[in-house]
C-alpha positions as CSV (number, residue, x, y, z in Angstrom):
1,X,34.7,-136.0,-45.9
2,X,38.2,-136.3,-44.3
3,X,38.3,-135.6,-40.6
4,X,39.8,-132.4,-39.2
5,X,43.0,-134.2,-38.2
6,X,43.5,-135.7,-41.6
7,X,42.9,-132.4,-43.3
8,X,45.3,-130.7,-40.9
9,X,48.0,-133.3,-41.5
10,X,47.6,-132.9,-45.3
11,X,47.9,-129.1,-45.1
12,X,50.9,-129.4,-42.6
13,X,52.6,-131.8,-45.0
14,X,52.1,-129.5,-48.0
15,X,53.4,-126.6,-46.0
16,X,56.5,-128.6,-45.0
17,X,57.2,-129.5,-48.6
18,X,56.9,-125.9,-49.7
19,X,59.3,-124.8,-47.0
20,X,61.7,-127.5,-47.9
21,X,61.6,-126.3,-51.5
22,X,62.5,-122.8,-50.4
23,X,65.5,-124.0,-48.3
24,X,68.2,-126.0,-50.0
25,X,69.3,-127.4,-46.6
26,X,66.6,-127.6,-43.9
27,X,67.7,-126.9,-40.4
28,X,66.9,-130.5,-39.3
29,X,69.3,-131.8,-42.0
30,X,72.1,-129.5,-41.0
31,X,72.7,-131.4,-37.7
32,X,76.0,-131.4,-35.9
33,X,79.6,-130.8,-37.0
34,X,81.8,-133.1,-34.9
35,X,85.3,-131.8,-34.6
36,X,88.3,-133.7,-33.3
37,X,91.0,-131.3,-32.2
38,X,94.0,-130.8,-30.0
39,X,93.5,-127.1,-29.7
40,X,92.8,-125.4,-26.3
41,X,89.4,-124.6,-25.0
42,X,89.9,-120.8,-25.5
43,X,90.2,-121.4,-29.2
44,X,87.6,-124.1,-29.8
45,X,85.0,-122.3,-27.6
46,X,85.4,-119.1,-29.7
47,X,85.0,-120.9,-33.0
48,X,82.0,-122.9,-31.7
49,X,80.2,-119.8,-30.5
50,X,80.9,-117.8,-33.6
51,X,80.1,-120.6,-36.1
52,X,76.8,-121.5,-34.4
53,X,75.8,-117.8,-34.4
54,X,76.5,-117.7,-38.2
55,X,74.8,-121.1,-38.8
56,X,72.0,-121.4,-36.3
57,X,70.9,-124.7,-37.7
58,X,74.2,-126.5,-37.1
59,X,75.6,-127.4,-33.7
60,X,79.4,-127.9,-33.2
61,X,80.6,-130.8,-31.0
62,X,84.2,-130.5,-29.9
63,X,86.1,-133.7,-29.1
64,X,89.3,-132.7,-27.4
65,X,92.2,-135.1,-27.9
66,X,95.9,-134.8,-28.3
67,X,97.0,-135.4,-31.9
68,X,98.2,-139.0,-31.5
69,X,95.0,-140.0,-29.6
70,X,92.9,-138.2,-32.2
71,X,94.5,-140.2,-35.1
72,X,93.9,-143.5,-33.2
73,X,90.3,-142.4,-32.5
74,X,89.5,-141.8,-36.1
75,X,91.2,-145.0,-37.2
76,X,89.2,-147.1,-34.7
77,X,85.7,-146.0,-35.8
78,X,83.8,-147.5,-38.7
79,X,82.8,-145.5,-41.8
80,X,79.6,-143.6,-41.1
81,X,80.4,-143.2,-37.5
82,X,83.5,-141.1,-37.7
83,X,83.7,-137.4,-36.7
84,X,83.5,-134.8,-39.5
85,X,86.6,-132.7,-39.1
86,X,90.1,-133.2,-37.9
87,X,91.8,-130.0,-36.8
88,X,95.4,-129.8,-35.3
89,X,98.8,-128.2,-35.6
90,X,100.8,-131.2,-36.8
91,X,101.1,-131.3,-40.6
92,X,102.6,-134.8,-40.4
93,X,99.5,-136.1,-38.6
94,X,97.5,-135.1,-41.7
95,X,100.0,-136.9,-43.9
96,X,99.4,-140.0,-41.9
97,X,95.6,-139.6,-42.1
98,X,95.7,-138.9,-45.8
99,X,97.9,-142.0,-46.5
100,X,95.5,-144.1,-44.5
101,X,92.6,-143.0,-46.6
102,X,91.0,-141.2,-43.7
103,X,90.7,-137.7,-45.2
104,X,88.4,-136.8,-48.1
105,X,89.5,-134.5,-50.9
106,X,87.2,-131.7,-51.9
107,X,87.4,-128.2,-53.3
108,X,87.1,-126.1,-50.1
109,X,90.2,-123.8,-50.3
110,X,90.0,-120.1,-49.8
111,X,91.5,-118.7,-53.0
112,X,92.9,-115.7,-51.2
113,X,95.3,-117.9,-49.2
114,X,98.8,-117.9,-50.7
115,X,100.2,-121.2,-52.1
116,X,103.2,-121.3,-49.8
117,X,104.7,-119.8,-46.6
118,X,108.4,-119.7,-47.5
119,X,109.0,-123.0,-49.3
120,X,106.2,-124.8,-47.5
121,X,102.7,-125.4,-49.1
122,X,100.0,-123.9,-46.9
123,X,97.3,-126.2,-48.4
124,X,97.9,-129.9,-49.2
125,X,98.8,-129.9,-53.0
126,X,96.4,-132.9,-53.4
127,X,93.5,-131.2,-51.7
128,X,93.1,-133.5,-48.7
129,X,93.6,-130.8,-46.1
130,X,94.0,-127.0,-45.7
131,X,96.1,-124.7,-43.7
132,X,93.9,-122.9,-41.3
133,X,96.6,-121.0,-39.3
134,X,100.4,-120.8,-39.2
135,X,102.5,-121.9,-36.4
136,X,106.1,-121.6,-35.2
137,X,108.0,-123.1,-32.2
138,X,110.0,-121.3,-29.6
139,X,110.8,-120.4,-26.0
140,X,108.4,-118.9,-23.5
141,X,109.6,-117.6,-20.1
142,X,108.2,-116.0,-17.0
143,X,109.9,-112.6,-16.6
144,X,109.4,-112.5,-12.8
145,X,110.8,-116.0,-12.4
146,X,113.9,-115.2,-14.4
147,X,114.5,-112.0,-12.5
148,X,114.0,-113.6,-9.1
149,X,116.4,-116.4,-10.0
150,X,118.9,-114.0,-11.8
151,X,118.7,-115.9,-15.0
152,X,119.4,-114.4,-18.5
153,X,116.6,-114.4,-21.1
154,X,117.1,-117.4,-23.5
155,X,117.3,-116.8,-27.2
156,X,118.1,-120.1,-28.8
157,X,117.3,-123.8,-28.1
158,X,121.0,-124.4,-27.3
159,X,120.8,-121.9,-24.5
160,X,118.6,-124.3,-22.5
161,X,121.4,-126.8,-22.3
162,X,123.5,-124.4,-20.3
163,X,124.1,-125.3,-16.6
164,X,122.6,-122.0,-15.5
165,X,119.1,-123.3,-16.5
166,X,119.3,-126.6,-14.7
167,X,115.9,-127.2,-12.9
168,X,114.3,-124.2,-14.5
169,X,113.0,-125.7,-17.8
170,X,109.8,-127.6,-18.7
171,X,108.8,-129.5,-21.8
172,X,106.2,-132.2,-22.7
173,X,106.6,-135.5,-24.6
174,X,105.9,-135.9,-28.3
175,X,103.8,-139.0,-27.5
176,X,101.5,-136.7,-25.4
177,X,101.5,-133.7,-27.7
178,X,101.5,-133.1,-31.4
179,X,102.9,-129.6,-31.0
180,X,105.8,-131.0,-28.8
181,X,106.5,-133.5,-31.5
182,X,106.7,-130.7,-34.1
183,X,109.1,-128.8,-31.8
184,X,111.3,-131.9,-31.4
185,X,111.2,-132.6,-35.1
186,X,112.1,-129.0,-35.9
187,X,115.2,-129.2,-33.7
188,X,116.1,-132.6,-35.3
189,X,115.7,-131.2,-38.8
190,X,117.5,-127.9,-38.0
191,X,120.4,-129.4,-36.2
192,X,120.7,-132.8,-37.7
193,X,119.8,-136.2,-36.1
194,X,122.9,-136.6,-33.9
195,X,123.4,-133.0,-32.8
196,X,119.6,-132.5,-32.4
197,X,119.2,-135.5,-30.1
198,X,122.2,-134.4,-28.1
199,X,120.6,-131.0,-27.6
200,X,117.2,-132.5,-26.7
201,X,118.8,-134.8,-24.2
202,X,120.7,-131.9,-22.6
203,X,117.6,-129.7,-22.4
204,X,115.5,-132.6,-21.0
205,X,118.3,-133.2,-18.4
206,X,118.0,-129.5,-17.4
207,X,114.2,-129.8,-17.2
208,X,112.3,-129.8,-13.9
209,X,109.4,-131.8,-15.5
210,X,108.2,-133.6,-18.6
211,X,104.5,-132.6,-18.4
212,X,101.5,-134.8,-19.0
213,X,100.1,-132.5,-21.7
214,X,101.5,-129.7,-23.8
215,X,99.2,-127.3,-21.9
216,X,101.1,-128.0,-18.7
217,X,104.2,-126.2,-20.0
218,X,102.6,-122.8,-20.8
219,X,100.3,-123.0,-17.7
220,X,103.3,-123.8,-15.5
221,X,105.4,-120.9,-17.0
222,X,102.5,-118.5,-16.7
223,X,102.0,-119.3,-13.1
224,X,105.7,-119.2,-12.2
225,X,106.0,-123.0,-11.5
226,X,108.6,-123.2,-14.2
227,X,110.9,-120.6,-15.6
228,X,111.1,-121.5,-19.3
229,X,109.1,-123.7,-21.6
230,X,109.4,-125.1,-25.1
231,X,106.1,-124.2,-26.7
232,X,104.2,-123.7,-29.9
233,X,104.0,-119.9,-30.5
234,X,100.3,-119.4,-29.7
235,X,100.8,-120.6,-26.2
236,X,103.4,-118.0,-25.5
237,X,101.8,-115.2,-27.5
238,X,98.3,-115.8,-26.0
239,X,99.6,-115.7,-22.4
240,X,101.6,-112.5,-23.1
241,X,98.6,-110.8,-24.8
242,X,96.3,-111.9,-22.0
243,X,98.5,-110.0,-19.4
244,X,100.6,-112.7,-17.9
245,X,104.3,-111.8,-17.1
246,X,105.8,-113.8,-19.9
247,X,107.8,-113.3,-23.0
248,X,108.2,-115.4,-26.1
249,X,110.9,-115.7,-28.8
250,X,111.3,-117.6,-32.0
251,X,114.9,-119.2,-32.1
252,X,116.7,-119.1,-35.4
253,X,116.4,-122.8,-35.7
254,X,112.6,-122.9,-36.0
255,X,110.0,-123.5,-38.7
256,X,106.7,-121.9,-39.8
257,X,104.2,-124.5,-40.9
258,X,100.5,-124.7,-41.3
259,X,98.1,-125.8,-38.6
260,X,95.7,-127.8,-40.7
261,X,92.0,-128.8,-41.0
262,X,90.5,-131.6,-43.0
263,X,87.3,-133.5,-43.8
264,X,87.3,-137.0,-42.4
265,X,86.4,-139.9,-44.7
266,X,83.3,-141.8,-43.6
267,X,82.1,-138.9,-41.5
268,X,78.6,-138.8,-40.0
269,X,77.8,-135.3,-41.4
270,X,80.2,-134.2,-44.1
271,X,78.1,-131.3,-45.2
272,X,78.2,-129.8,-41.7
273,X,81.9,-130.5,-41.6
274,X,82.5,-128.6,-44.9
275,X,80.6,-125.6,-43.5
276,X,82.7,-125.5,-40.4
277,X,85.9,-125.8,-42.4
278,X,84.7,-123.0,-44.8
279,X,84.0,-120.8,-41.8
280,X,87.5,-121.2,-40.3
281,X,89.0,-120.2,-43.6
282,X,86.8,-117.2,-44.2
283,X,87.8,-113.6,-43.4
284,X,85.6,-113.7,-40.2
285,X,87.1,-117.0,-39.1
286,X,90.6,-115.8,-39.7
287,X,90.1,-112.6,-37.8
288,X,89.2,-114.7,-34.7
289,X,92.8,-115.9,-34.6
290,X,93.9,-112.4,-33.6
291,X,91.9,-112.5,-30.4
292,X,94.4,-112.0,-27.5
293,X,93.3,-115.3,-25.9
294,X,94.0,-117.1,-29.2
295,X,96.9,-115.2,-30.7
296,X,97.5,-117.4,-33.7
297,X,98.9,-116.5,-37.1
298,X,96.3,-116.3,-39.9
299,X,96.9,-117.8,-43.3
300,X,95.2,-114.8,-45.0
301,X,97.8,-112.0,-45.3
302,X,95.2,-109.2,-45.5
303,X,94.0,-110.1,-42.0
304,X,97.2,-108.8,-40.4
305,X,96.2,-105.3,-41.2
306,X,93.7,-105.6,-38.3
307,X,96.4,-107.0,-35.9
308,X,97.8,-105.2,-33.0
309,X,101.2,-103.4,-33.3
310,X,104.2,-105.7,-33.3
311,X,102.0,-108.8,-33.9
312,X,104.2,-111.4,-35.6
313,X,103.6,-111.6,-39.3
314,X,105.2,-114.5,-41.2
315,X,104.4,-112.9,-44.5
316,X,106.3,-109.7,-43.8
317,X,109.6,-111.4,-42.8
318,X,109.3,-110.4,-39.1
319,X,109.8,-114.1,-38.2
320,X,113.1,-115.6,-39.3
321,X,112.8,-119.4,-39.6
322,X,115.8,-121.2,-40.8
323,X,114.2,-124.7,-41.0
324,X,112.4,-125.7,-44.2
325,X,110.3,-128.3,-42.5
326,X,110.0,-131.6,-44.3
327,X,106.6,-133.1,-43.3
328,X,107.3,-136.3,-45.3
329,X,110.5,-136.9,-43.3
330,X,108.7,-136.1,-40.1
331,X,105.8,-138.5,-41.0
332,X,108.2,-141.3,-42.0
333,X,110.0,-141.3,-38.6
334,X,107.1,-140.1,-36.5
335,X,106.6,-143.2,-34.3
336,X,110.4,-143.8,-34.1
337,X,110.9,-140.3,-32.7
338,X,108.0,-140.6,-30.3
339,X,109.1,-144.0,-29.0
340,X,112.8,-143.0,-28.7
341,X,111.9,-139.8,-26.8
342,X,109.8,-141.7,-24.3
343,X,112.3,-144.5,-23.7
344,X,115.3,-142.2,-23.3
345,X,113.7,-139.2,-21.7
346,X,110.1,-139.5,-20.4
347,X,110.5,-142.8,-18.7
348,X,114.1,-142.2,-17.6
349,X,113.9,-138.5,-16.7
350,X,115.0,-138.9,-13.1
351,X,118.2,-140.7,-14.1
352,X,118.9,-138.3,-16.9
353,X,118.4,-135.3,-14.5
354,X,120.9,-136.9,-12.1
355,X,123.5,-137.5,-14.8
356,X,123.1,-134.0,-16.1
357,X,123.5,-132.4,-12.7
358,X,126.7,-134.5,-12.1
359,X,128.1,-133.4,-15.5
360,X,127.4,-129.7,-14.8
361,X,129.1,-129.9,-11.3
362,X,132.1,-131.7,-12.7
363,X,132.4,-129.2,-15.6
364,X,132.4,-126.3,-13.1
365,X,135.2,-127.9,-11.1
366,X,137.2,-128.6,-14.2
367,X,136.8,-125.0,-15.3
368,X,138.3,-123.8,-12.0
369,X,141.0,-126.5,-11.9
370,X,141.8,-128.3,-15.3
371,X,142.8,-131.9,-15.1
372,X,143.5,-134.0,-18.2
373,X,142.3,-137.4,-16.8
374,X,139.1,-135.7,-15.4
375,X,138.4,-134.1,-18.7
376,X,138.6,-137.5,-20.4
377,X,136.2,-139.0,-17.9
378,X,133.8,-136.0,-18.3
379,X,133.8,-136.4,-22.1
380,X,132.9,-140.1,-21.7
381,X,130.1,-139.2,-19.4
382,X,128.7,-136.7,-21.9
383,X,128.8,-139.3,-24.6
384,X,126.9,-141.8,-22.5
385,X,124.3,-139.3,-21.4
386,X,123.7,-137.3,-24.6
387,X,123.9,-139.8,-27.4
388,X,120.7,-141.2,-28.9
389,X,120.1,-145.0,-28.9
390,X,119.5,-145.0,-32.6
391,X,122.1,-143.5,-35.0
392,X,121.3,-141.5,-38.1
393,X,122.1,-144.3,-40.5
394,X,119.5,-146.6,-38.8
395,X,117.0,-143.8,-38.5
396,X,117.1,-143.5,-42.3
397,X,116.6,-147.3,-42.9
398,X,113.3,-147.9,-44.6
399,X,112.9,-151.4,-43.3
400,X,113.6,-150.3,-39.7
401,X,111.1,-147.4,-40.0
402,X,108.5,-149.7,-41.5
403,X,108.3,-151.6,-38.2
404,X,107.2,-148.4,-36.4
405,X,104.9,-147.3,-39.2
406,X,102.8,-150.4,-39.4
407,X,99.2,-149.5,-38.8
408,X,98.1,-153.1,-38.1
409,X,100.8,-154.6,-35.9
410,X,101.2,-158.4,-36.1
411,X,102.3,-160.4,-33.0
412,X,105.9,-160.5,-34.5
413,X,106.0,-156.7,-35.0
414,X,104.6,-156.0,-31.6
415,X,107.2,-158.4,-30.1
416,X,110.0,-156.7,-32.1
417,X,108.9,-153.2,-31.0
418,X,108.6,-154.2,-27.3
419,X,112.1,-155.7,-27.4
420,X,113.6,-152.6,-29.0
421,X,111.9,-150.3,-26.5
422,X,112.8,-152.4,-23.5
423,X,116.5,-152.4,-24.6
424,X,116.5,-148.6,-25.2
425,X,115.0,-148.0,-21.8
426,X,117.5,-150.4,-20.1
427,X,120.4,-149.0,-22.0
428,X,119.4,-145.4,-21.1
429,X,119.2,-146.2,-17.4
430,X,122.5,-148.0,-17.4
431,X,124.2,-145.2,-19.4
432,X,122.8,-142.4,-17.2
433,X,123.9,-144.1,-14.0
434,X,127.4,-144.7,-15.5
435,X,127.6,-141.1,-16.8
436,X,126.8,-139.8,-13.3
437,X,129.4,-142.1,-11.8
438,X,132.1,-141.0,-14.3
439,X,131.2,-137.3,-13.8
440,X,131.5,-137.7,-10.1
441,X,134.9,-139.3,-10.5
442,X,136.0,-136.4,-12.7
443,X,134.7,-133.9,-10.1
444,X,136.7,-135.7,-7.4
445,X,139.9,-135.5,-9.5
446,X,139.4,-131.8,-10.1
447,X,139.1,-130.9,-6.5
């Protein structure tokens, strides 16, 4: 006769098999959904808590990374070791991942989500990723700061280039923030390459800081460290709805695009990833976006019926966005824009600030006392300070862009990129110093 232990194990095994038959996905097999995201902790914590309550057998692990670092992280891991979900605001980042074969197509769409927002598809037409929220880009300001400094409320991007805002603005770098990249790209698409870069350079010249992360801008504005910040909408709306003394506005030159979520190819636990994605697209998951601490725009139109009064609704026409965002164009020149911004602005901010200040001072003197020669010098200073190192023709050159888009950079490509960036940085420094010199000369003539 079998021993007690043997009989017990047989009965236990039989019971386990019976239980497994009753449950299509045993708790032990549900495991962990690993999510790479650039979203703030207030949002990710809310979704982690709600999802785990809904699916007690599945744990959510959040890996917080900015969008660029997140793409690199997924690329570096071998199949079978990758995270399950990629979740971020930058649609062009998902284009990059899809083209690299790092997103898996599957039928996970919520059928109640409209096909488009304006002319822009909410879900990837090929099914590699889905719109989980909508996002626009705009201006956030601290009402007490502006009142104390007697500054007018800004309405458009171009306002931030005005002398009155010198030293009162903050922005981040697109190399450090996917949402900042989208803001930069929206301005470039809305204004055109040349005018857009001129505007960005003038705004950056007026800025008190180029912050390390995109979070640094809204946090600084909310605390009163900075007066005005360029932000994705949910930063401004969440701060306002949480009681901070801030306001937010969508400029006319803005875009409404999806913040996406997708299943990573070669993930450790695709089934758990699919469940997490499905939850974020469900009615319950969409309603979480309306929380004051999150304040994002749902992709389900019906959810807005539960929103607070005056909550922005892109489906009702309450947000006027002139830019029909082209994610393919953004993806093609992604690394060029990132590199150019850093070499001309991030790494040369001090010199750009000094040139901008000198230009403002000279312009004020010329306004009071016109002087033809001084005006000519000032125009030359502006050209030197506010013209991009790459013109529009070269920015459209497929061969030139291919150097920046190469996923595996050879020694020759790396050498070519380094030479370009070093030249842009050196030229920017020289141009800003010369611009300040010319502006000072103009100011002296106009005394």
